[in-house]
N, C-alpha and C positions, 0 to 999 in steps of 0.2 A: 717817702717812697710810695708809689702808686700800688694799689692792690691789683693783682693779676688773677683772673679766673674767679670762679665761684667758691663758696665755702665748702670745706671738706666735712663739716659737721651737720647733723640733723637732730633737732629736738623732737622728742617722741610725740609731743602734742601737735607738732606741725607735720607729722608724717602724712603722706597722701591717703586719701579716703579709701583707696584700693587695698591698703594694708589692714587686715582684720585684727588689730591688736586691741585689747580691752583695758590695758593699764597705761593709757596715755598720760595720766596725771600722777601715776605712782612712781615713775622713774623719769629722769630728765632726758637722757640721750638715747639715740637709736642709730644703728649702723646704716650708713647711707649707701644706696646702690651706686655701682660704678657705671660708666657709659657702656652700653651693650645693645642687644637686639630689641629691647623694649624701652619706650620712654619711661622716665622715672615716675610719672603720675599713674602709670598703668603697670607697675612692676613691684615685686617684692625681693628684697635682698635674700640671697640663698641661705645665709646663716640665720637670719630672722625666721625664714620659713621652717628650717629644721628645728630651731630652738623654741620659738614662741607659738607656732601654728600647728605643725605636725607633732612636736614634742618628742622627737627621737633622740635629742641630745639635751644635756642639762644646762650648758652655758656656751658662750662664744668660743672658749678655748677648746672644748670638746668638739664643737662643730669644725673648728679649724683643723684639728687632728684628723677627723674623718675625711675632710676635703683633701688634706695633704697626702693621705694614703690612697686617694683616687677611688673612694668608696661611693661617692655620690655621682650619679649620672643625670644629665639633663639632655633629653632627646637622644639618649643612647650614647652620649659622649661624656667622659669623666670631666668634671669641673673642679678646679682647685682654688678658685678665687671666692672668698667668703662674701664678697660684695657683688657677685655676679647677679644680674637682674633676671628674675623669672617672671614670665607673664602669661597671658591667656593662651590656653591650649598646650602649653609646655608639659612634657612628661618627665617627672622627677622620680628617680629610682634610688632606693637606699634600703639596705638590710633585707633584701628579698621582696620588698613591696614597691609598687609603682603607683604614682598619683598623677592625675591630670588636673591642671589648673583651670578652673571655671569661675564664673561669677555667681554670687548669691543675690538675694532680692534687694540688697543694699548696694550692689555694684562692687562688692569687695571680692578680691581674688581668694579663692578657697580651694584646697586640694580634695579631690574625690578619688578614692582608691579604685584602680582598674586592674584587670587580670587578663592573662592569655594574650590573644592577638591584639587586643585593644592597646596593650602596653608597647607594641611595636609599630604603632602608626600614629599619625598626627594630622589634625585638620588645620589647613592654612587658608586664610582668607586672601584673595587677590586684591591688592590695593593699588597696583600700577601696571601699566602695559606700554611697551614701546618697541620700535623696530631697531635692531642693532645691525652691526656690520654683516654683510652677506644677505640682507633681507630677512633675517630670522626674527621671530617674535620672542621677546624676553618679558616675563611677568615677574612682578615683585610681590612679596607677601607681607603680612602684618608683623612678622618677626624679623624682617630685614633680609630674608633669603631671596635669591633670584633663581629662575629656572627658565629654560627654553621650552616653548610650547607652541601649539598651533593657534590659528586665528579664531578658533571656536571658543577659546577661554576669554571671558569678559571680566572687567573690573566688577567686583561684588560677588563673583562666584567663589567657591571653595574647592580646594584640591586636597584629597587625602593622600598623604605620602607615607612611605615606609621609613622606618628608623632602624639603625643609625645611618645607613646609606640611603640618602634621600632620593627616592624615585617615585613618579606618579603612579598611584594605585587606582584612584577613582576621581572623576570630575563631577562636582555637585553644582548644578546651575542655579543661579538666582532667578527663578521664574515662578509663575503662578503655581501655587500648590507646594512650593519648597518648604521644607522643615527648617526653621531658623532659631537661633539663640539670640535673645536681645542682650547685648553686652554692656549697654550703658542706659542712663535715664531712669525714670521712675518705674519702668517695667523691667528693669535689669533682672537677669536670671530666668526669665520665662522662656519656655519653648512654644513657638507660635507657628502658624501656617501663613505663608505669604499669599495675599490675595491680589494686591495691585501696587505698583510703584507710581507715585504721584509726583510729576515734575512741577516744580515751582518756578515762577518767573524771577528774573533778576539774580541777585546773589543769594537768595534763600536756598537752603539745602533741600534736596529731594526728600520726600517723605514716603512712607510705606503704610498701606492699609493691611493689617494683619488680624488673624483670628486666633484666640486662645480659649481655654476652658471657660473663662469668665466673660467671653464675648469679643466683639471687635473693638479695635482701637487703632490710632494712628501714631506712629513713632518716626524718628529720623531714620532714613534708609541706611545710612552708614553705620548705624548701631547694630544692624542685623549681620549675623554670621551663619551661613548655610551649613547645616550639620546633617549627618546621616541618621538612619533609624536606630543605630546602636548607641548613639550618644545620649547620655543622661546628665542633666544639670543637677546642681546642688539643691536638695529639697529644703523646705523651711517656710517661714511665714511670708506672706505677701502684704504689701502696704494696704 
């Protein structure tokens, strides 16, 4: 009989690089993320986040109990699936604390505690734009959401939205002088200032000339996420 679909199992040593676990060789198996708003190579399973990274539960059973009691919120909404994928910029709330998912210098997803108004908003990167019925403009975000907007919003910009009821709060343009987070590559986790977008010929991806505390460098343009002044990345070593 033919095999249908992919495997339901995931070995810990084969977990995506975005998952910041330190015991890949100590144990064999890991909970695999379910299909959701983020691709599996850029997501962390909710139960793994609570147990292995934040450390607010002791084991998967305790994580399941907390989730079934609707105590864990992602972007202001209760989530009950232990395999729910959590990705970049998601806001996870549990036990009176809120965390925003950012990337560290190795490109791994890590939680940073946030408070006050920061916990009720989220930065979304615009990754698509199209015209829908009625001549309206629809934009799509990196976490799978869609929203109607005007033609001033461009692919590569960011939108600050309110949570849990999603509505536009601020438009952050991808333009010269914009403050950006590098989400991938060897410069991941750095906060930089955009100086210029460099268009490459053929199928080569566009690149960006940016400036950081260590000087100027060039990175892939799609790695940049425009952020506001209140955003803080995860501190730590740099390569």
